[in-house]
C-alpha positions as CSV (number, residue, x, y, z in Angstrom):
1,X,154.5,-162.7,-13.1
2,X,153.6,-162.5,-16.8
3,X,155.0,-160.9,-19.9
4,X,152.4,-158.0,-19.4
5,X,152.5,-157.7,-15.6
6,X,155.5,-158.0,-13.4
7,X,155.3,-158.3,-9.6
8,X,157.9,-157.2,-7.0
9,X,157.6,-157.2,-3.2
10,X,159.7,-155.9,-0.3
11,X,159.4,-156.1,3.4
12,X,160.1,-153.0,5.5
13,X,162.5,-155.1,7.5
14,X,164.8,-157.7,5.8
15,X,164.7,-159.9,8.9
16,X,161.9,-160.3,11.4
17,X,162.3,-161.0,15.1
18,X,161.5,-164.5,16.4
19,X,159.7,-162.9,19.3
20,X,157.1,-161.5,16.8
21,X,156.3,-157.9,15.8
22,X,153.2,-155.9,16.4
23,X,153.4,-153.7,13.3
24,X,155.4,-154.0,10.1
25,X,154.8,-153.6,6.4
26,X,155.1,-155.3,3.0
27,X,154.9,-153.5,-0.3
28,X,153.7,-155.1,-3.5
29,X,154.1,-153.3,-6.8
30,X,152.6,-154.5,-10.0
31,X,154.0,-153.0,-13.2
32,X,152.3,-153.0,-16.6
33,X,154.6,-154.1,-19.4
34,X,154.2,-154.9,-23.1
35,X,154.8,-153.4,-26.5
36,X,152.5,-150.8,-27.9
37,X,152.7,-152.3,-31.4
38,X,149.0,-153.2,-31.2
39,X,146.2,-152.4,-28.9
40,X,142.7,-153.7,-28.1
41,X,139.7,-151.8,-29.5
42,X,138.0,-149.4,-27.1
43,X,134.4,-149.3,-26.0
44,X,134.1,-145.8,-24.6
45,X,131.2,-143.8,-23.2
46,X,131.7,-140.0,-22.5
47,X,129.1,-138.8,-20.1
48,X,129.0,-135.0,-19.8
49,X,127.2,-132.7,-17.4
50,X,125.4,-130.0,-19.3
51,X,123.6,-128.4,-16.4
52,X,123.3,-124.6,-16.4
53,X,126.5,-124.1,-14.4
54,X,128.5,-125.7,-17.2
55,X,127.7,-122.9,-19.6
56,X,130.6,-121.0,-21.2
57,X,134.2,-122.3,-20.9
58,X,133.5,-125.6,-19.1
59,X,131.1,-126.9,-21.7
60,X,133.2,-125.5,-24.6
61,X,136.3,-127.3,-23.3
62,X,134.3,-130.5,-22.7
63,X,133.2,-130.5,-26.4
64,X,136.8,-129.8,-27.6
65,X,138.1,-132.7,-25.4
66,X,135.4,-135.0,-26.8
67,X,136.2,-134.0,-30.3
68,X,139.9,-134.7,-29.6
69,X,138.9,-138.2,-28.5
70,X,137.1,-138.7,-31.8
71,X,140.3,-137.7,-33.6
72,X,142.4,-140.3,-31.7
73,X,140.1,-143.3,-31.9
74,X,140.0,-145.7,-34.9
75,X,137.3,-147.4,-36.8
76,X,137.6,-150.5,-34.7
77,X,136.7,-148.5,-31.6
78,X,133.2,-147.8,-30.3
79,X,132.1,-144.4,-28.9
80,X,128.9,-143.1,-27.4
81,X,128.3,-139.7,-25.9
82,X,125.6,-139.0,-23.2
83,X,124.7,-135.6,-21.8
84,X,122.6,-134.9,-18.7
85,X,120.9,-132.1,-16.8
86,X,117.5,-133.0,-15.4
87,X,117.0,-135.0,-18.6
88,X,119.2,-137.7,-20.1
89,X,120.1,-137.6,-23.8
90,X,122.3,-139.8,-25.9
91,X,123.9,-137.4,-28.4
92,X,125.9,-140.2,-30.1
93,X,124.6,-143.8,-29.8
94,X,127.2,-146.5,-29.6
95,X,128.9,-146.7,-33.0
96,X,132.2,-147.3,-34.8
97,X,134.3,-144.2,-35.1
98,X,133.8,-143.4,-38.8
99,X,132.8,-140.2,-40.5
100,X,134.6,-138.2,-37.8
101,X,133.5,-134.8,-39.2
102,X,129.8,-135.8,-38.7
103,X,130.5,-137.0,-35.1
104,X,132.3,-133.8,-34.2
105,X,129.4,-131.8,-35.7
106,X,127.0,-133.6,-33.4
107,X,129.2,-132.9,-30.4
108,X,129.3,-129.2,-31.3
109,X,125.5,-129.1,-31.0
110,X,125.6,-129.8,-27.3
111,X,124.2,-127.0,-25.2
112,X,123.4,-126.3,-21.6
113,X,120.2,-127.2,-19.7
114,X,118.9,-127.4,-16.1
115,X,119.8,-129.3,-12.9
116,X,122.1,-132.3,-12.4
117,X,120.8,-135.9,-12.7
118,X,124.3,-137.3,-12.4
119,X,123.2,-140.9,-11.7
120,X,120.9,-140.9,-14.8
121,X,123.7,-139.9,-17.1
122,X,126.1,-142.4,-15.5
123,X,123.6,-145.3,-15.7
124,X,122.8,-144.5,-19.4
125,X,126.5,-144.5,-20.3
126,X,127.1,-147.8,-18.5
127,X,124.1,-149.3,-20.3
128,X,125.5,-148.3,-23.6
129,X,128.8,-149.9,-22.7
130,X,127.3,-153.2,-21.5
131,X,125.0,-153.5,-24.5
132,X,128.1,-154.4,-26.5
133,X,130.2,-157.6,-26.4
134,X,132.4,-156.3,-23.6
135,X,134.8,-159.2,-23.9
136,X,136.1,-157.8,-27.2
137,X,136.9,-154.3,-25.9
138,X,138.6,-152.2,-23.3
139,X,135.5,-150.8,-21.7
140,X,135.4,-147.3,-20.0
141,X,132.9,-144.7,-18.9
142,X,134.3,-141.2,-18.4
143,X,132.0,-139.0,-16.2
144,X,132.5,-135.3,-16.0
145,X,130.5,-133.0,-13.8
146,X,130.9,-129.6,-12.0
147,X,127.9,-130.0,-9.6
148,X,126.1,-131.9,-6.9
149,X,123.9,-134.9,-7.7
150,X,120.5,-133.2,-7.0
151,X,118.2,-135.4,-9.2
152,X,117.9,-139.1,-9.8
153,X,119.8,-141.3,-7.3
154,X,121.4,-138.9,-4.8
155,X,122.1,-141.1,-1.8
156,X,125.8,-141.9,-1.6
157,X,125.5,-145.5,-0.5
158,X,122.7,-146.2,-3.0
159,X,124.8,-144.7,-5.9
160,X,127.9,-146.7,-4.8
161,X,125.8,-149.9,-5.0
162,X,124.7,-149.0,-8.5
163,X,128.3,-148.4,-9.5
164,X,129.4,-151.7,-8.0
165,X,126.8,-153.5,-10.0
166,X,127.8,-151.9,-13.3
167,X,131.6,-152.4,-12.6
168,X,131.0,-156.1,-11.8
169,X,129.2,-156.4,-15.1
170,X,132.3,-155.0,-16.9
171,X,132.1,-151.2,-17.0
172,X,135.1,-149.4,-15.6
173,X,134.3,-145.8,-14.6
174,X,136.6,-142.8,-14.3
175,X,135.4,-139.4,-13.0
176,X,136.4,-135.8,-13.5
177,X,135.2,-133.0,-11.2
178,X,135.4,-129.5,-12.5
179,X,135.6,-126.2,-10.6
180,X,134.7,-125.9,-6.9
181,X,131.0,-126.9,-6.7
182,X,131.1,-130.7,-7.2
183,X,131.1,-133.3,-4.4
184,X,134.7,-134.6,-4.3
185,X,133.8,-137.5,-2.0
186,X,131.1,-138.6,-4.4
187,X,133.2,-138.4,-7.5
188,X,136.2,-140.2,-5.9
189,X,133.8,-142.8,-4.5
190,X,132.4,-143.5,-8.0
191,X,135.9,-143.8,-9.4
192,X,137.0,-146.1,-6.5
193,X,133.9,-148.4,-6.8
194,X,134.2,-148.2,-10.6
195,X,137.9,-149.2,-10.5
196,X,138.8,-146.2,-12.6
197,X,140.6,-142.9,-12.0
198,X,139.5,-139.7,-10.2
199,X,140.6,-136.2,-11.4
200,X,140.1,-132.7,-10.0
201,X,140.1,-130.1,-12.8
202,X,140.7,-126.7,-11.2
203,X,140.6,-124.8,-14.5
204,X,138.2,-125.5,-17.4
205,X,141.2,-125.1,-19.8
206,X,142.7,-128.3,-18.3
207,X,139.8,-130.4,-19.5
208,X,141.3,-131.5,-22.9
209,X,144.6,-132.4,-21.2
210,X,142.9,-134.5,-18.5
211,X,140.8,-136.3,-21.2
212,X,144.0,-136.9,-23.2
213,X,145.7,-138.3,-20.1
214,X,142.9,-140.8,-19.5
215,X,142.8,-141.7,-23.2
216,X,146.6,-142.4,-23.2
217,X,146.0,-145.0,-20.5
218,X,143.1,-146.6,-22.5
219,X,145.2,-146.8,-25.6
220,X,147.9,-148.8,-23.7
221,X,145.9,-151.3,-21.7
222,X,147.7,-154.6,-21.4
223,X,145.4,-156.3,-18.9
224,X,141.9,-156.0,-17.7
225,X,140.1,-157.0,-14.5
226,X,143.3,-157.4,-12.5
227,X,142.6,-159.1,-9.1
228,X,145.0,-159.7,-6.3
229,X,144.4,-162.1,-3.4
230,X,146.5,-162.2,-0.2
231,X,146.3,-165.1,2.1
232,X,148.3,-164.8,5.4
233,X,149.9,-167.9,7.0
234,X,151.7,-168.9,10.2
235,X,149.3,-166.8,12.4
236,X,150.1,-163.6,10.5
237,X,147.3,-161.1,10.8
238,X,146.6,-158.4,8.1
239,X,145.7,-155.1,9.9
240,X,145.2,-152.8,6.9
241,X,145.6,-152.5,3.2
242,X,146.4,-148.9,1.9
243,X,145.3,-147.5,-1.4
244,X,142.5,-149.9,-2.5
245,X,139.1,-151.2,-1.4
246,X,139.3,-154.8,-0.1
247,X,137.0,-157.7,0.5
248,X,137.6,-160.3,3.2
249,X,136.7,-163.9,2.4
250,X,137.5,-166.4,5.0
251,X,141.1,-165.5,6.0
252,X,142.0,-163.9,2.7
253,X,142.0,-160.3,1.5
254,X,140.9,-159.7,-2.1
255,X,141.6,-156.5,-4.1
256,X,140.2,-155.6,-7.4
257,X,142.7,-153.4,-9.3
258,X,140.8,-152.7,-12.5
259,X,142.8,-152.2,-15.8
260,X,146.6,-152.2,-16.1
261,X,148.3,-149.8,-18.5
262,X,151.8,-150.0,-20.0
263,X,154.3,-148.5,-17.6
264,X,151.7,-148.2,-14.9
265,X,152.6,-149.1,-11.3
266,X,149.9,-150.3,-8.9
267,X,151.2,-150.1,-5.3
268,X,149.6,-152.2,-2.5
269,X,150.9,-151.4,1.0
270,X,150.0,-154.0,3.6
271,X,150.3,-153.5,7.4
272,X,150.4,-156.7,9.3
273,X,151.4,-158.3,12.7
274,X,153.6,-161.4,13.1
275,X,153.4,-163.8,16.1
276,X,156.4,-165.4,17.7
277,X,157.8,-168.3,15.7
278,X,161.0,-170.3,15.4
279,X,164.1,-168.9,13.6
280,X,164.3,-169.8,9.9
281,X,162.6,-169.1,6.6
282,X,158.8,-169.3,6.8
283,X,156.2,-168.5,4.2
284,X,154.1,-165.6,5.6
285,X,151.7,-165.2,2.7
286,X,150.4,-167.0,-0.3
287,X,149.3,-164.6,-3.1
288,X,147.2,-165.3,-6.1
289,X,146.5,-162.9,-9.0
290,X,144.4,-163.1,-12.1
291,X,143.7,-160.9,-15.1
292,X,142.4,-160.9,-18.6
293,X,145.1,-160.7,-21.2
294,X,143.8,-158.3,-23.9
295,X,147.0,-158.2,-26.0
296,X,146.7,-161.8,-27.3
297,X,143.0,-162.1,-27.7
298,X,140.8,-162.4,-24.6
299,X,142.5,-164.9,-22.3
300,X,142.1,-165.5,-18.6
301,X,145.4,-165.7,-16.7
302,X,146.0,-166.9,-13.1
303,X,149.1,-167.5,-11.1
304,X,150.2,-168.0,-7.4
305,X,153.3,-167.3,-5.4
306,X,154.6,-167.9,-1.9
307,X,156.1,-165.0,0.1
308,X,158.8,-166.1,2.5
309,X,160.5,-164.1,5.2
310,X,163.5,-164.9,7.4
311,X,162.9,-165.0,11.1
312,X,165.9,-164.6,13.5
313,X,167.1,-163.8,17.0
314,X,170.4,-162.3,15.7
315,X,170.5,-158.7,16.9
316,X,173.0,-157.7,14.2
317,X,170.6,-158.9,11.5
318,X,167.6,-157.3,13.2
319,X,169.5,-153.9,13.4
320,X,170.0,-153.7,9.6
321,X,168.4,-150.5,8.2
322,X,164.8,-150.7,6.9
323,X,164.1,-150.8,3.2
324,X,164.3,-147.2,2.1
325,X,161.8,-147.6,-0.7
326,X,159.2,-149.2,1.5
327,X,159.9,-146.6,4.2
328,X,159.3,-143.8,1.6
329,X,156.0,-145.3,0.5
330,X,154.9,-145.6,4.2
331,X,155.7,-141.9,4.7
332,X,153.8,-140.9,1.6
333,X,150.8,-143.0,2.8
334,X,151.0,-141.4,6.2
335,X,150.9,-138.0,4.5
336,X,147.7,-139.0,2.8
337,X,146.2,-139.9,6.2
338,X,147.3,-136.6,7.7
339,X,145.8,-134.7,4.8
340,X,142.5,-136.5,5.4
341,X,142.7,-135.8,9.1
342,X,143.6,-132.1,8.4
343,X,140.6,-131.7,6.1
344,X,138.3,-133.0,8.9
345,X,139.8,-130.4,11.3
346,X,139.3,-127.7,8.7
347,X,135.7,-128.8,8.1
348,X,135.1,-128.4,11.8
349,X,136.5,-124.9,11.8
350,X,139.7,-125.9,13.6
351,X,142.0,-124.2,11.0
352,X,145.1,-123.7,13.1
353,X,145.2,-127.4,14.3
354,X,144.9,-128.6,10.8
355,X,147.7,-126.3,9.5
356,X,149.9,-127.5,12.4
357,X,149.2,-131.1,11.5
358,X,150.2,-130.6,7.9
359,X,153.3,-128.5,8.8
360,X,154.5,-131.3,11.1
361,X,154.0,-133.9,8.4
362,X,155.7,-131.9,5.7
363,X,158.7,-131.3,8.1
364,X,158.9,-135.0,8.8
365,X,159.0,-135.8,5.0
366,X,161.6,-133.2,4.4
367,X,163.8,-134.6,7.1
368,X,163.6,-138.1,5.7
369,X,164.1,-136.8,2.2
370,X,167.4,-135.2,3.3
371,X,168.5,-138.3,5.2
372,X,167.9,-140.5,2.2
373,X,168.7,-137.9,-0.5
374,X,165.3,-138.6,-2.0
375,X,164.1,-136.1,-4.5
376,X,160.5,-137.5,-4.7
377,X,160.0,-137.3,-1.0
378,X,161.4,-133.8,-0.9
379,X,158.9,-132.8,-3.6
380,X,156.0,-134.2,-1.7
381,X,157.0,-132.2,1.4
382,X,157.3,-129.0,-0.7
383,X,153.8,-129.5,-2.1
384,X,152.4,-129.4,1.4
385,X,154.5,-126.4,2.4
386,X,153.2,-124.6,-0.7
387,X,149.6,-125.4,0.3
388,X,150.2,-123.7,3.6
389,X,151.5,-120.5,2.1
390,X,148.8,-117.7,2.5
391,X,146.4,-120.5,3.6
392,X,142.7,-119.9,3.1
393,X,140.3,-122.9,3.4
394,X,138.0,-122.5,0.4
395,X,136.1,-125.0,-1.6
396,X,138.9,-125.0,-4.1
397,X,141.5,-125.5,-1.5
398,X,139.6,-128.5,-0.1
399,X,139.5,-130.1,-3.5
400,X,143.2,-129.5,-4.0
401,X,144.0,-131.2,-0.7
402,X,141.6,-134.0,-1.5
403,X,143.2,-134.6,-4.9
404,X,146.6,-134.7,-3.2
405,X,145.3,-137.2,-0.6
406,X,143.9,-139.4,-3.4
407,X,147.2,-139.4,-5.3
408,X,149.3,-140.1,-2.2
409,X,147.1,-142.9,-1.0
410,X,147.6,-144.6,-4.3
411,X,151.3,-143.8,-4.1
412,X,151.3,-142.3,-7.6
413,X,154.3,-140.3,-8.3
414,X,154.0,-136.5,-8.5
415,X,154.6,-135.3,-12.1
416,X,157.4,-133.0,-13.0
417,X,159.9,-133.7,-10.2
418,X,163.2,-132.3,-11.2
419,X,166.6,-131.8,-9.5
420,X,167.3,-128.2,-8.4
421,X,169.8,-127.8,-11.2
422,X,167.3,-128.8,-13.9
423,X,164.5,-126.7,-12.3
424,X,166.8,-123.7,-12.4
425,X,167.3,-124.3,-16.1
426,X,163.6,-124.7,-16.7
427,X,162.9,-121.4,-14.8
428,X,165.4,-119.7,-17.1
429,X,163.8,-121.2,-20.2
430,X,160.3,-120.1,-19.0
431,X,161.7,-116.6,-18.9
432,X,163.2,-116.9,-22.4
433,X,159.9,-118.3,-23.8
434,X,158.0,-115.2,-22.5
435,X,160.6,-112.8,-23.9
436,X,160.9,-114.4,-27.4
437,X,159.2,-113.0,-30.4
438,X,160.1,-115.9,-32.8
439,X,160.4,-119.3,-31.2
440,X,161.1,-122.3,-33.4
441,X,160.8,-125.9,-32.2
442,X,162.9,-128.7,-33.8
443,X,161.9,-132.3,-33.0
444,X,163.6,-135.6,-33.6
445,X,163.0,-139.3,-32.8
446,X,163.0,-138.7,-29.0
447,X,159.8,-136.8,-29.4
448,X,158.1,-139.8,-31.0
449,X,159.5,-142.6,-28.8
450,X,157.7,-141.1,-25.7
451,X,154.5,-141.9,-27.6
452,X,155.5,-145.6,-27.7
453,X,156.7,-145.4,-31.3
454,X,160.1,-147.3,-31.8
455,X,163.0,-145.3,-33.1
456,X,163.3,-145.9,-36.8
457,X,166.9,-147.0,-36.5
458,X,165.9,-149.5,-33.8
459,X,163.0,-151.0,-35.8
460,X,165.1,-154.2,-36.3
461,X,163.1,-156.1,-33.7
462,X,160.7,-159.0,-34.1
463,X,160.2,-159.8,-37.8
464,X,163.1,-157.5,-38.7
465,X,165.7,-159.1,-36.4
466,X,168.1,-160.0,-39.2
467,X,167.4,-157.1,-41.5
468,X,168.9,-153.7,-41.5
469,X,165.9,-151.2,-41.7
470,X,168.2,-148.6,-43.2
471,X,168.5,-150.9,-46.3
472,X,164.8,-151.3,-46.6
473,X,164.1,-147.5,-46.4
474,X,165.8,-146.9,-49.7
475,X,165.1,-146.4,-53.3
476,X,167.2,-149.5,-54.0
477,X,164.8,-151.7,-51.9
478,X,161.8,-150.1,-53.5
479,X,163.0,-150.9,-57.0
480,X,164.7,-154.3,-56.4
481,X,163.2,-155.7,-53.2
482,X,159.7,-154.4,-53.5
483,X,157.7,-156.9,-51.4
484,X,160.0,-156.6,-48.5
485,X,159.9,-152.8,-48.9
486,X,156.0,-152.9,-48.8
487,X,156.0,-155.3,-45.8
488,X,158.4,-153.1,-43.9
489,X,156.5,-149.9,-44.4
490,X,153.1,-151.5,-43.8
491,X,154.6,-152.7,-40.5
492,X,155.6,-149.2,-39.7
493,X,152.2,-147.7,-40.5
494,X,150.4,-150.4,-38.4
495,X,152.7,-149.5,-35.5
496,X,152.0,-145.8,-36.0
497,X,148.3,-146.3,-36.0
498,X,148.4,-148.0,-32.6
499,X,150.1,-144.9,-31.0
500,X,148.9,-141.4,-30.3
501,X,150.5,-138.0,-29.7
502,X,151.6,-137.6,-26.1
503,X,151.1,-134.6,-23.8
504,X,154.2,-132.9,-25.2
505,X,152.7,-132.8,-28.7
506,X,149.4,-131.3,-27.4
507,X,151.3,-128.7,-25.4
508,X,153.1,-127.6,-28.6
509,X,149.8,-127.4,-30.3
510,X,148.4,-125.2,-27.6
511,X,151.5,-123.0,-27.7
512,X,151.1,-122.5,-31.4
513,X,147.4,-121.5,-31.0
514,X,148.4,-119.0,-28.3
515,X,151.2,-117.5,-30.4
516,X,154.0,-118.8,-28.1
517,X,155.8,-120.7,-30.9
518,X,155.8,-119.8,-34.5
519,X,156.8,-123.0,-36.3
520,X,157.9,-126.6,-35.9
521,X,160.7,-128.2,-37.9
522,X,160.6,-132.0,-37.6
523,X,162.7,-135.0,-38.7
524,X,159.8,-137.3,-37.7
525,X,157.4,-138.9,-40.3
526,X,154.6,-139.9,-37.8
527,X,152.4,-136.9,-38.3
528,X,151.8,-136.6,-34.6
529,X,152.3,-132.8,-34.7
530,X,149.4,-132.6,-37.3
531,X,147.2,-135.0,-35.3
532,X,147.8,-132.9,-32.1
533,X,146.6,-129.8,-33.9
534,X,149.7,-127.9,-35.1
535,X,149.6,-126.3,-38.5
536,X,153.0,-124.6,-39.2
537,X,155.1,-127.7,-39.6
538,X,158.1,-128.4,-41.9
539,X,158.4,-132.2,-42.3
540,X,162.0,-132.6,-43.5
541,X,161.7,-136.4,-44.1
542,X,158.1,-136.5,-45.4
543,X,155.2,-138.3,-43.7
544,X,153.6,-141.7,-43.2
545,X,150.2,-140.0,-43.1
546,X,149.9,-140.2,-46.9
547,X,151.3,-142.0,-49.9
548,X,151.8,-141.0,-53.5
549,X,152.6,-142.3,-57.0
550,X,156.3,-142.6,-57.5
551,X,155.8,-141.9,-61.2
552,X,153.3,-139.0,-61.5
553,X,153.3,-137.8,-57.9
554,X,149.5,-138.1,-57.4
555,X,148.7,-138.1,-53.6
556,X,146.6,-140.7,-51.8
557,X,145.6,-141.3,-48.2
558,X,147.9,-143.8,-46.5
559,X,145.0,-146.3,-46.4
560,X,145.6,-146.9,-50.1
561,X,149.1,-148.2,-49.4
562,X,147.6,-150.6,-46.9
563,X,145.3,-152.1,-49.5
564,X,145.9,-154.6,-52.3
565,X,146.0,-152.2,-55.3
566,X,149.3,-150.2,-55.3
567,X,149.2,-149.2,-58.9
568,X,148.3,-145.7,-59.8
569,X,146.0,-144.9,-62.8
570,X,149.1,-143.9,-64.7
571,X,150.7,-147.3,-64.0
572,X,153.2,-146.1,-61.4
573,X,153.9,-147.6,-58.0
574,X,152.1,-146.1,-54.9
575,X,154.6,-145.7,-52.1
576,X,154.7,-143.9,-48.7
577,X,155.3,-140.2,-48.8
578,X,158.6,-140.4,-46.8
579,X,162.0,-139.5,-48.0
580,X,164.0,-142.7,-48.8
581,X,167.7,-143.1,-48.7
582,X,168.9,-142.2,-52.2
583,X,166.4,-139.3,-52.4
584,X,166.8,-135.6,-51.7
585,X,165.0,-133.9,-49.0
586,X,162.0,-131.7,-50.1
587,X,163.3,-128.4,-51.3
588,X,160.3,-126.4,-50.2
589,X,160.5,-127.7,-46.6
590,X,164.3,-127.1,-46.5
591,X,164.0,-123.6,-47.7
592,X,161.1,-122.8,-45.3
593,X,163.0,-124.4,-42.4
594,X,166.1,-122.3,-43.2
595,X,164.1,-119.1,-43.3
596,X,162.4,-119.9,-39.9
597,X,165.8,-120.8,-38.3
598,X,167.4,-117.5,-39.5
599,X,164.4,-115.5,-38.1
600,X,164.3,-117.2,-34.7
601,X,165.4,-115.6,-31.5
602,X,164.8,-118.8,-29.5
603,X,165.5,-122.2,-31.1
604,X,164.5,-125.3,-29.0
605,X,165.7,-128.8,-30.0
606,X,163.5,-131.6,-28.6
607,X,164.7,-135.2,-28.9
608,X,167.3,-135.1,-31.6
609,X,170.9,-136.3,-31.5
610,X,171.7,-133.7,-34.2
611,X,174.2,-136.1,-35.6
612,X,173.3,-135.9,-39.3
613,X,172.9,-133.2,-41.9
614,X,170.9,-131.2,-42.6
615,X,169.4,-131.6,-39.2
616,X,172.4,-130.1,-37.5
617,X,172.4,-127.1,-39.9
618,X,169.3,-125.4,-38.6
619,X,170.3,-125.0,-34.9
620,X,173.7,-123.7,-36.0
621,X,172.1,-121.3,-38.4
622,X,169.7,-120.0,-35.7
623,X,172.6,-119.6,-33.3
624,X,174.7,-117.8,-35.9
625,X,171.8,-115.3,-36.4
626,X,171.6,-114.5,-32.7
627,X,169.0,-116.9,-31.4
628,X,169.4,-118.6,-28.0
629,X,169.9,-122.3,-28.6
630,X,168.3,-124.8,-26.2
631,X,168.9,-128.6,-26.6
632,X,166.7,-131.0,-24.7
633,X,167.7,-134.6,-25.4
634,X,168.0,-137.9,-23.6
635,X,171.7,-138.1,-24.4
636,X,174.4,-135.5,-25.1
637,X,174.7,-134.1,-28.6
638,X,177.7,-132.8,-30.6
639,X,176.2,-129.3,-30.5
640,X,175.8,-129.2,-26.7
641,X,178.9,-127.0,-26.4
642,X,177.4,-124.4,-28.7
643,X,174.0,-124.3,-26.8
644,X,173.0,-121.6,-24.4
645,X,171.1,-124.2,-22.3
646,X,171.2,-128.1,-22.3
647,X,169.0,-130.6,-20.5
648,X,169.8,-134.3,-20.8
649,X,168.1,-137.4,-19.3
650,X,164.6,-136.0,-18.8
651,X,161.4,-136.9,-20.5
652,X,160.3,-134.3,-23.1
653,X,156.7,-134.6,-22.1
654,X,157.5,-133.8,-18.4
655,X,159.7,-130.9,-19.5
656,X,157.0,-129.4,-21.6
657,X,154.4,-129.9,-18.9
658,X,156.6,-128.0,-16.4
659,X,157.2,-125.2,-19.0
660,X,153.4,-125.0,-19.6
661,X,152.6,-124.5,-15.9
């Protein structure tokens, strides 16, 4: 499709009967691609409900989440913060994200008020967004509320029309509903019409994580205003499109998909009928897609494609098994429909009929999961079964079911789906984490690559294709090949500035604050553990967050290295504060890491091959002193045989999310 969006499609049936078919499906999947080496600036409005019901933990965590956003944004980004109760107030007018301490101080001053003028806050946030040159930015409004819209525009249809107008003008809107008092249909409707995302936050403590999840997407937008047009041919009739709002123009179906993030999958499931037609290959659809490329400046892109199908009377060809992936997506979509139907029955007081409906659907998915050996489908069935345990239809339960319906209708994968073997290991590790008095975390390159940062040793891409990065990261290069040394490290710093800590980093920060872990030893120089909020960190290889004079040792912020003047007042060369090949590792960090390893009773390795010294010394030392050794890495390591528990091939962020549950 394009270097930033790929398209795949699959029919449910590989061959269609010449006699026609009353009901069949085609699945389109759009995948966001592209490197994270640079990103577009963000124009963000955070709109917070500060009505009386938000007092205490909800408002506290909202402010903490908003301050986290301030920390993650850069000077090229624009931020505004709007609060609402019965009055609308702009706490931070649209501005570049400079003087972060002052911005966070203003956010801390937010307090609670009266009733909920949700529409007023939303409109003000959208106006702030649209008053900027939106073509230059990724534009987003994040609306968070825990209540009903009981002031301003309260009529559902009227409010959806307001949202449509602002979305058409360029504002994408995501919504977050907190606790069990908000109107989930309203908040989902705003997100659907605003082409953003909808979240249900069951516990106020989840607010920072959900904000961070939304921000991760914004920081990796590869295309904006993605539109998909489907034009049926040969008498084909489209019956329904699942997962997205549609508009019908003439004989075509148009779908607005909003923004596309790196590694995001947008799934469009189309149900259609086919009339009788002669055997042979026929184009059943023409499709057209368009989007705004935000990675290479602001550029409109548009393409078309014909979708052929093979029509036959051959019974052997027609009896071929259906496409398992499409069949699974149909089953997940059907589950979303059953959830919606069950909620209607529950709302009417027909609890037993609703439970029976969900039980039958969960059983159907479990059978298909076993038949296809499909872990994802099995996990979806287990979620419904778990919802039915000790079932009580409360406001909170309704919102849980509604969130599940929303996710399944979008066919978004459930997070943290592991094999039984891996889940057993995670359950054991959860037990060890609870029992441990001194837990030490050791992180390597695998922790950083999940944030989109290339592995240092694989940095020989693009401009470094013919150069070994190991040679440039050396005292030899600094002394005798200085300009290339400077260019190389500036390139690394620029790449670092376009990435952010991922969920795993934030979980480790939360664990430290709660006393669950005592320290982090890291081989990484990105500083993501600091950015996420950890404090007890031993950086074995230094950091790219700062630079210093090679002669006198005077420290400078890394911005100094990115400027023109790299000469210290003493006349020495200002260089990044990383350990170069040819230099010794910092003695203080080594000694402290050794002490922490010796004192540990649980030592967890995250994303390190443990192939070099002294990295492989610390886990061995911890094991020698009686600690349980856990190694979580994409590939096997040389120390796996020594470990008490090993998990390979899983994402670290997903592992930590599961452990944090």
